[in-house]
C-alpha positions as CSV (number, residue, x, y, z in Angstrom):
1,M,23.6,-19.5,-4.9
2,A,23.7,-16.6,-7.7
3,S,23.3,-18.8,-10.6
4,I,20.1,-20.4,-8.9
5,L,18.6,-17.2,-8.4
6,H,19.4,-16.2,-12.1
7,Q,17.8,-19.7,-13.3
8,T,14.7,-18.6,-11.0
9,L,14.1,-15.5,-12.8
10,M,14.7,-16.9,-16.5
11,D,12.3,-19.8,-15.7
12,L,9.6,-17.1,-14.8
13,C,10.2,-14.9,-17.5
14,I,10.1,-17.3,-20.2
15,Y,7.7,-19.9,-19.1
16,V,5.3,-17.5,-17.5
17,F,5.7,-14.1,-18.3
18,C,6.5,-14.6,-21.9
19,D,4.0,-17.7,-22.5
20,T,2.9,-17.2,-26.0
21,K,0.3,-19.8,-25.9
22,D,-2.5,-17.5,-24.6
23,L,-1.6,-14.9,-26.9
24,R,-1.8,-17.3,-29.9
25,D,-5.3,-18.8,-28.6
26,I,-6.8,-15.1,-28.2
27,L,-5.7,-14.3,-31.8
28,S,-7.1,-17.5,-33.3
29,E,-10.4,-17.1,-31.1
30,T,-10.0,-20.3,-29.4
31,S,-10.0,-18.5,-26.2
32,T,-13.2,-16.6,-25.1
33,A,-12.0,-16.2,-21.5
34,S,-9.7,-12.7,-22.0
35,E,-11.1,-9.4,-22.5
36,L,-7.6,-8.3,-24.1
37,R,-9.3,-9.3,-27.3
38,D,-11.1,-6.1,-26.9
39,C,-7.7,-4.0,-27.3
40,G,-8.0,-5.1,-31.0
41,K,-5.7,-7.6,-33.2
42,P,-3.0,-5.1,-34.1
43,I,-2.3,-4.7,-30.7
44,L,-2.4,-8.2,-29.6
45,Q,-0.1,-9.1,-32.8
46,L,2.1,-6.7,-31.2
47,L,2.4,-8.3,-28.0
48,L,2.8,-11.6,-29.7
49,Q,6.0,-10.3,-31.8
50,Q,7.5,-9.1,-28.6
51,S,6.9,-12.0,-26.6
52,T,8.2,-14.4,-29.4
53,S,11.1,-12.2,-29.8
54,I,12.2,-12.5,-26.2
55,H,11.7,-16.3,-26.5
56,N,13.5,-16.9,-29.9
57,H,16.5,-14.6,-28.1
58,Y,16.6,-16.8,-25.0
59,T,16.7,-20.1,-27.0
60,S,19.6,-18.7,-29.1
61,K,21.7,-17.6,-26.1
62,K,21.0,-20.4,-23.5
63,N,23.5,-22.8,-24.7
64,N,26.4,-20.5,-25.6
65,K,26.2,-18.5,-22.1
66,N,27.3,-19.6,-18.5
67,L,26.2,-17.3,-15.9
68,T,28.7,-16.8,-13.1
69,N,28.8,-16.2,-9.5
70,D,31.5,-13.3,-9.5
71,I,30.4,-9.8,-9.2
72,D,32.3,-7.3,-11.5
73,Y,31.8,-3.9,-9.8
74,T,33.2,-2.4,-13.4
75,L,30.2,-3.9,-15.8
76,G,28.3,-1.1,-17.3
77,V,24.6,-0.6,-17.2
78,E,24.4,-0.2,-21.1
79,N,25.2,-3.9,-21.5
80,N,22.2,-5.5,-23.5
81,D,22.3,-8.0,-26.1
82,L,18.6,-7.7,-26.6
83,N,17.1,-5.9,-29.8
84,P,16.2,-2.3,-27.9
85,L,13.0,-1.9,-30.1
86,I,11.5,-4.7,-28.0
87,T,11.6,-2.7,-24.8
88,K,10.6,0.5,-27.2
89,R,7.6,-1.1,-28.5
90,L,6.4,-2.7,-25.0
91,D,6.9,1.1,-23.3
92,D,4.6,2.3,-26.3
93,L,2.0,-0.3,-25.3
94,I,2.2,0.7,-21.5
95,T,2.0,4.7,-22.7
96,L,-1.1,3.5,-24.6
97,A,-2.9,1.7,-21.6
98,T,-2.0,4.6,-19.3
99,E,-3.6,7.0,-21.6
100,K,-6.7,4.8,-21.9
101,F,-6.9,5.0,-17.7
102,Y,-7.0,8.9,-18.0
103,A,-9.8,8.7,-20.3
104,F,-12.1,7.2,-18.2
105,P,-12.9,7.2,-14.5
106,F,-10.8,4.5,-12.7
107,K,-13.8,2.3,-12.1
108,N,-14.9,2.6,-15.7
109,V,-11.7,1.8,-17.4
110,P,-12.3,-1.0,-19.7
111,L,-10.6,-4.0,-18.6
112,C,-8.7,-4.9,-21.6
113,W,-6.7,-1.6,-21.2
114,R,-5.5,-2.8,-17.7
115,Q,-4.7,-6.3,-18.9
116,L,-2.6,-4.7,-21.6
117,Y,-0.6,-2.4,-19.2
118,W,-0.1,-5.8,-17.1
119,E,0.9,-7.9,-19.8
120,A,3.3,-5.6,-21.7
121,S,4.8,-4.9,-18.1
122,L,5.8,-8.6,-17.7
123,L,6.9,-8.7,-21.1
124,K,9.2,-5.6,-20.2
125,F,10.3,-7.2,-17.1
126,S,11.4,-10.3,-19.2
127,A,13.2,-8.3,-21.9
128,L,15.2,-6.6,-19.1
129,V,16.2,-9.8,-17.4
130,V,16.9,-12.0,-20.3
131,G,18.9,-9.2,-22.4
132,K,21.3,-8.2,-19.2
133,L,21.9,-11.8,-18.0
134,F,23.0,-12.7,-21.5
135,A,24.7,-9.9,-22.2
136,T,27.3,-10.1,-19.8
137,S,27.3,-13.5,-18.3
138,N,27.1,-12.0,-14.8
139,I,24.2,-11.9,-12.3
140,A,25.9,-8.7,-11.0
141,S,24.6,-6.9,-14.1
142,L,21.1,-7.0,-12.5
143,C,22.5,-5.2,-9.5
144,H,23.6,-1.8,-10.9
145,Q,21.3,0.7,-9.2
146,S,19.7,1.7,-12.6
147,V,18.6,-1.7,-13.9
148,M,17.5,-3.0,-10.6
149,D,15.5,0.1,-10.3
150,E,13.7,-0.3,-13.8
151,L,13.1,-4.2,-12.9
152,V,11.4,-3.2,-9.9
153,T,9.7,0.0,-11.2
154,T,8.1,-2.1,-13.9
155,L,6.6,-4.9,-11.8
156,D,5.3,-2.2,-8.9
157,M,3.9,0.0,-11.3
158,A,1.8,-2.9,-13.2
159,H,0.5,-4.0,-9.6
160,I,-0.2,-0.4,-8.4
161,M,-1.8,0.8,-11.9
162,T,-4.1,-2.0,-12.5
163,G,-4.8,-3.6,-9.2
164,A,-2.9,-6.9,-9.6
165,I,-5.6,-8.1,-12.1
166,A,-3.9,-11.5,-13.0
167,S,-4.6,-14.8,-11.4
168,D,-3.4,-16.1,-8.2
169,T,-0.7,-18.2,-9.9
170,V,0.7,-15.4,-12.2
171,M,0.5,-13.2,-8.9
172,A,2.6,-15.6,-7.1
173,C,5.1,-15.9,-9.9
174,V,5.5,-11.9,-9.8
175,N,5.9,-12.2,-5.9
176,T,8.8,-14.9,-6.5
177,A,10.5,-12.7,-9.0
178,L,10.5,-9.8,-6.6
179,E,11.6,-12.3,-4.0
180,T,14.3,-13.1,-6.1
181,L,15.4,-9.7,-6.7
182,Q,15.5,-9.1,-3.1
183,K,18.1,-12.0,-2.4
184,I,20.2,-11.0,-5.5
185,D,20.1,-7.5,-3.8
186,E,21.0,-8.9,-0.5
187,I,24.0,-10.7,-1.9
188,V,25.3,-8.0,-3.6
189,S,24.8,-5.7,-0.4
190,R,26.7,-7.9,1.6
191,R,29.7,-8.1,-0.7
192,E,29.7,-4.4,-1.2
193,L,30.1,-4.1,2.7
194,D,32.7,-6.5,2.7
195,K,34.5,-4.8,0.1
196,G,34.1,-1.2,1.7
197,L,32.3,0.0,-1.3
198,K,29.0,0.6,1.0
199,R,28.4,2.0,4.2
200,Q,26.0,0.3,7.1
201,R,23.0,2.5,7.7
202,S,23.7,3.6,11.3
203,D,20.0,4.6,12.4
204,S,18.3,2.3,14.8
205,T,15.0,3.7,15.3
206,F,12.7,6.5,14.2
207,Q,12.4,9.4,16.3
208,E,10.1,9.5,19.0
209,A,9.7,13.1,19.5
210,V,6.0,14.1,19.8
211,E,5.1,17.6,18.3
212,F,2.0,17.9,20.2
213,T,-0.4,15.8,22.4
214,P,-3.8,16.7,22.6
215,Q,-5.5,16.2,26.2
216,V,-7.7,13.2,26.7
217,T,-11.0,14.0,27.9
218,N,-13.5,11.2,27.7
219,A,-11.5,8.3,27.8
220,V,-12.3,5.3,25.7
221,L,-12.7,2.0,27.9
222,R,-9.5,0.1,28.0
223,K,-9.3,-4.0,28.5
224,E,-6.0,-6.0,28.7
225,N,-5.6,-8.9,26.0
226,I,-9.5,-10.0,26.4
227,S,-10.5,-13.4,25.1
228,F,-12.4,-13.8,21.6
229,F,-15.4,-14.7,23.2
230,T,-15.5,-11.7,25.5
231,F,-15.0,-9.6,22.9
232,E,-17.7,-10.8,20.8
233,K,-20.0,-10.7,23.6
234,L,-19.3,-6.9,24.0
235,I,-19.8,-6.3,20.5
236,Q,-23.1,-8.3,20.3
237,H,-24.5,-7.5,23.6
238,P,-23.4,-3.9,24.0
239,L,-23.9,-2.0,27.5
240,N,-26.1,0.8,26.0
241,P,-28.3,-0.6,23.4
242,H,-29.2,2.9,22.2
243,L,-25.6,3.7,21.2
244,G,-24.6,0.1,20.1
245,P,-21.0,-1.2,20.3
246,E,-18.7,1.3,21.6
247,P,-14.8,1.7,20.9
248,L,-12.4,-0.5,22.8
249,I,-8.5,-0.2,23.2
250,I,-7.3,-3.7,23.7
251,T,-3.6,-4.0,25.2
252,D,-1.2,-6.6,24.9
253,S,-2.8,-8.5,22.1
254,L,-0.1,-8.1,19.8
255,K,2.8,-9.1,21.5
256,H,3.8,-12.1,19.5
257,W,3.8,-10.2,16.2
258,P,7.5,-10.2,14.6
259,A,6.7,-6.4,13.7
260,L,6.8,-5.5,17.4
261,S,10.0,-7.4,18.0
262,H,12.6,-9.2,16.1
263,H,11.2,-7.8,12.9
264,S,10.7,-4.3,13.8
265,W,8.9,-1.8,11.9
266,N,10.4,0.7,14.1
267,S,13.8,-0.2,12.4
268,P,14.2,2.1,9.1
269,S,17.2,-0.4,8.0
270,Y,14.9,-3.4,8.3
271,L,12.1,-1.7,6.6
272,L,14.5,-1.1,3.6
273,S,15.7,-4.5,3.5
274,R,12.5,-5.6,3.3
275,T,11.8,-3.5,0.2
276,I,14.6,-4.4,-2.1
277,G,17.1,-1.5,-0.4
278,G,14.0,1.1,-0.5
279,R,13.1,0.4,-4.4
280,R,9.7,-0.8,-4.0
281,L,7.2,2.2,-5.2
282,V,4.3,3.1,-3.1
283,P,1.6,5.4,-3.5
284,I,1.4,8.2,-0.8
285,E,-0.7,11.2,-0.1
286,V,0.9,14.6,-0.1
287,G,-0.6,17.2,1.9
288,R,-2.1,17.8,5.3
289,S,-5.5,16.0,4.9
290,Y,-7.3,14.3,1.7
291,V,-10.1,17.3,2.1
292,D,-7.5,20.1,1.5
293,E,-7.4,21.7,-1.7
294,D,-3.5,21.2,-2.1
295,W,-3.7,17.6,-1.4
296,G,-2.3,15.3,-3.9
297,Q,-1.1,11.6,-4.6
298,K,2.0,10.2,-6.3
299,I,4.1,6.8,-6.6
300,I,7.8,7.0,-5.2
301,P,10.1,4.5,-4.4
302,F,10.1,3.7,-0.5
303,K,13.6,4.6,0.2
304,E,12.6,8.4,-1.2
305,F,9.4,8.3,0.9
306,L,11.8,7.5,4.2
307,D,14.4,9.8,3.3
308,I,12.0,13.1,2.6
309,Y,8.9,12.5,4.5
310,I,9.8,10.3,7.4
311,M,13.6,11.0,8.2
312,G,13.5,14.3,6.7
313,N,14.5,17.5,8.8
314,P,11.7,18.5,10.7
315,S,12.4,22.3,10.7
316,R,11.3,22.4,7.1
317,K,8.0,23.9,7.9
318,K,7.0,24.4,4.3
319,Q,7.3,21.1,3.3
320,K,4.1,19.0,2.9
321,K,3.4,15.9,4.7
322,G,3.6,12.7,2.9
323,Y,1.5,9.6,4.2
324,L,1.2,6.3,2.9
325,A,-2.4,6.0,3.8
326,Q,-4.8,3.1,3.1
327,H,-2.7,1.2,0.8
328,N,-3.2,-2.7,0.8
329,L,0.8,-3.0,1.2
330,F,1.0,-6.7,2.2
331,S,-0.7,-7.7,-1.1
332,Q,2.2,-5.7,-2.7
333,I,5.0,-6.8,-0.6
334,P,3.9,-10.2,1.0
335,I,7.2,-10.4,3.0
336,L,5.9,-8.0,5.6
337,R,2.5,-9.6,5.7
338,N,4.7,-12.3,7.4
339,D,5.5,-9.7,10.3
340,I,1.6,-9.3,11.5
341,A,-1.3,-11.7,12.1
342,V,-4.9,-10.9,11.8
343,P,-6.4,-10.5,15.3
344,D,-8.9,-13.2,16.1
345,Y,-11.4,-10.5,17.1
346,C,-11.7,-9.9,13.3
347,Y,-13.6,-13.4,13.1
348,A,-16.1,-12.3,15.7
349,L,-20.2,-12.5,14.6
350,A,-20.2,-8.9,14.1
351,P,-23.6,-7.0,14.5
352,P,-25.1,-5.0,11.7
353,P,-24.9,-0.9,11.5
354,H,-26.8,0.6,14.2
355,K,-30.0,2.0,13.6
356,S,-29.1,5.4,14.6
357,S,-26.8,6.0,11.9
358,P,-27.9,7.8,8.6
359,L,-25.8,5.4,6.5
360,A,-27.0,2.2,8.2
361,T,-28.9,0.9,5.2
362,K,-26.3,2.0,2.8
363,H,-23.8,0.3,4.9
364,A,-25.7,-2.8,5.3
365,E,-25.8,-3.2,1.6
366,Y,-22.0,-4.1,1.7
367,A,-21.4,-7.9,0.7
368,A,-20.0,-9.9,3.7
369,L,-16.3,-10.1,3.6
370,E,-14.5,-13.7,3.4
371,E,-11.3,-12.2,4.9
372,P,-10.7,-9.1,6.7
373,L,-9.3,-6.2,4.6
374,L,-5.9,-5.1,5.6
375,N,-4.5,-1.6,4.9
376,A,-1.1,0.1,6.0
377,W,-0.9,3.8,7.5
378,F,2.6,5.1,7.7
379,G,3.7,8.7,7.9
380,P,5.6,11.5,10.2
381,A,4.1,13.2,12.8
382,G,1.3,15.4,12.1
383,T,-0.7,13.4,9.2
384,I,-4.1,13.6,9.6
385,T,-7.2,11.6,8.7
386,P,-10.1,13.7,8.8
387,L,-13.3,13.1,10.5
388,H,-15.0,10.3,8.6
389,T,-16.8,6.9,9.1
390,D,-16.6,3.3,7.4
391,P,-18.9,0.9,6.0
392,Y,-16.8,-1.9,8.2
393,H,-15.8,-2.8,11.7
394,N,-12.1,-2.2,12.3
395,I,-9.3,-3.1,14.3
396,L,-6.9,-0.3,14.2
397,A,-3.4,-2.0,15.3
398,Q,-0.6,0.2,16.2
399,V,2.9,-0.9,15.6
400,V,5.1,2.1,15.6
401,G,4.5,5.2,17.6
402,K,1.5,7.2,18.8
403,K,-1.9,8.5,17.4
404,Y,-4.8,10.5,19.0
405,V,-8.2,9.1,17.9
406,R,-11.4,11.0,18.5
407,L,-14.5,9.2,18.1
408,Y,-18.4,10.1,17.7
409,A,-21.2,7.6,17.8
410,P,-23.5,7.4,14.7
411,R,-26.3,9.4,16.7
412,E,-24.2,12.3,16.7
413,S,-24.0,12.5,12.8
414,A,-26.6,15.5,12.6
415,K,-24.1,17.6,14.5
416,L,-21.0,16.4,12.5
417,Y,-22.0,18.2,9.1
418,A,-21.6,15.3,6.7
419,R,-20.5,16.4,3.3
420,G,-22.6,15.2,0.2
421,I,-22.2,14.4,-3.4
422,E,-19.4,16.5,-4.7
423,Q,-18.1,17.7,-7.9
424,G,-17.6,15.1,-10.5
425,G,-20.2,12.8,-8.7
426,I,-17.9,11.6,-5.7
427,D,-19.7,10.4,-3.0
428,M,-18.3,12.1,0.1
429,Q,-21.3,11.4,2.4
430,N,-18.9,9.4,4.8
431,T,-16.8,12.3,5.6
432,S,-17.4,15.4,7.9
433,S,-17.0,19.1,6.7
434,L,-15.5,19.5,10.3
435,D,-11.7,20.4,10.9
436,I,-11.5,19.1,14.1
437,G,-7.8,20.5,14.7
438,L,-9.2,24.0,14.0
439,L,-12.5,23.4,16.3
440,A,-10.7,21.9,19.1
441,G,-8.1,25.0,19.1
442,W,-5.3,23.1,18.1
443,D,-4.8,24.4,14.4
444,G,-4.9,27.8,12.7
445,T,-5.2,31.2,14.2
446,R,-7.7,32.3,16.5
447,E,-9.8,33.9,14.0
448,E,-10.3,30.9,11.9
449,Q,-11.2,28.8,15.2
450,E,-13.9,31.4,15.9
451,R,-15.0,31.6,12.5
452,A,-15.4,27.6,12.1
453,R,-17.4,27.6,15.5
454,K,-19.5,30.1,14.0
455,D,-20.1,28.0,10.7
456,F,-20.7,24.7,12.7
457,P,-22.6,25.6,15.8
458,L,-23.8,22.2,16.6
459,F,-20.4,20.6,16.7
460,S,-20.2,21.9,20.5
461,K,-23.0,19.9,21.4
462,A,-21.6,16.5,19.9
463,E,-20.6,13.8,22.5
464,F,-17.3,11.9,22.0
465,V,-14.7,9.9,23.5
466,D,-11.2,9.7,22.5
467,C,-7.7,8.1,23.3
468,I,-4.0,8.1,22.7
469,L,-3.4,4.7,20.8
470,E,0.3,3.4,21.5
471,A,2.4,0.7,20.0
472,G,1.6,-2.5,20.5
473,E,-2.2,-1.6,21.4
474,C,-5.1,-1.9,19.0
475,L,-8.6,0.1,18.9
476,Y,-11.8,-1.4,18.0
477,I,-13.8,0.9,15.9
478,P,-17.4,-0.1,15.5
479,I,-19.2,0.3,12.0
480,G,-20.5,3.5,11.5
481,W,-18.5,5.5,14.2
482,W,-16.9,8.6,13.1
483,H,-13.2,9.0,13.9
484,Y,-10.7,11.6,13.4
485,V,-7.1,10.6,13.6
486,R,-3.6,12.4,14.4
487,S,-0.1,11.0,14.2
488,L,1.8,12.3,17.2
489,S,5.1,10.8,16.2
490,V,6.4,8.7,13.3
491,S,3.7,6.0,13.3
492,F,3.1,2.9,11.4
493,S,-0.5,1.4,12.0
494,V,-2.7,-1.4,10.0
495,S,-6.3,-1.6,10.0
496,F,-8.3,-4.6,9.6
497,W,-11.7,-4.0,8.3
498,F,-14.3,-6.9,9.0
499,N,-17.8,-7.2,8.9
């Protein structure tokens, strides 16, 4: 089994990631399709040189080495018979591309630098695989923690930093490489358990403790597992035409999801097993809310996110919240995508933005989606998404834990104090200036609450509906509706945007 996995990795590295033909075509100007040329001829030549060196190394070694299935736990991570200058040059190219990222607003970064980051990362991954495997003749050489960490980090950083700009074919190969690393890690983990070198993680589910539960005062309508046609009729022909489609909780419609049963996302061990032992990198938000001054972002291994922000000691009051928020996790880790399904409701003929919304014209300009947009939301109790509105209809599916959600119709917009164009030209018109936690009396001091009410006098007149969204339920949020979301426990949700 191990030798088959080894050969899979080798084939991907040599015949896909290190394919020199495209680089030669770009340099000879027989290909006009790639913006990579804009990086300049010296950079292209350097890329080609590293790719050729990896190829040559593979060719010279492949007939002289036979990889074994044996696991030798005494192997040193320093074993690598590939010239270290190859990975050094590739690291230099990745650093150069990264510097270009910070020289422009992300949306304006020239495509050539994103492509350079991507290509150099694939070559670095290939250099690591080829060098390690041929150096030791043993598949376990990839399983030393630092080696596996570097392999996974190289591919994940490329995916996160570039937005996965490669073709569908290459992306499928990258996913295959990561799935192969997943299988190798599983083999080694099982053998380590058998040898007593590793202990089984004992925790079964996330803590269900709820820190604070707001009182629901104007409950969202609830219906049990309604049909597609009933849902479509509800949103196309609302009971109150002056209000438009209204929020709706649909219960018992997610029972068939593996994420709620035999592949439970409520199990830390299961999530770690699907992220190469927690090595997969994820971008997280750090801080109470993205509108707070001390809010920030960072990229960390999934296991570190679990250990520090999800499973960490809740008594550490000074620790900032960590939130995996609005991330397309399922594009990055397709194996988790298999645990859920797009609700049929997302394919209903959706109405346009309601005329009462100040953002109706802007939202109507968004192109029709061919498929729903999926995002993951995973964090501890107390994470907050401030009051905002989105340019799509949304089915918010709750997989683990519970959330409080408060929603305001578009016609209440004047009472919700939308922000505007802020420093740096950032458009924040879809986000309210209100801190619902303060204004509702849940957060802050009494003085801060009173000051907030004086600063925003119209807020008290705004009508809303609210709910506690439980695991296994989904909430329909119509386009243009303002919503505030607060996790009451460890919570894992998936949003499905559609229009």
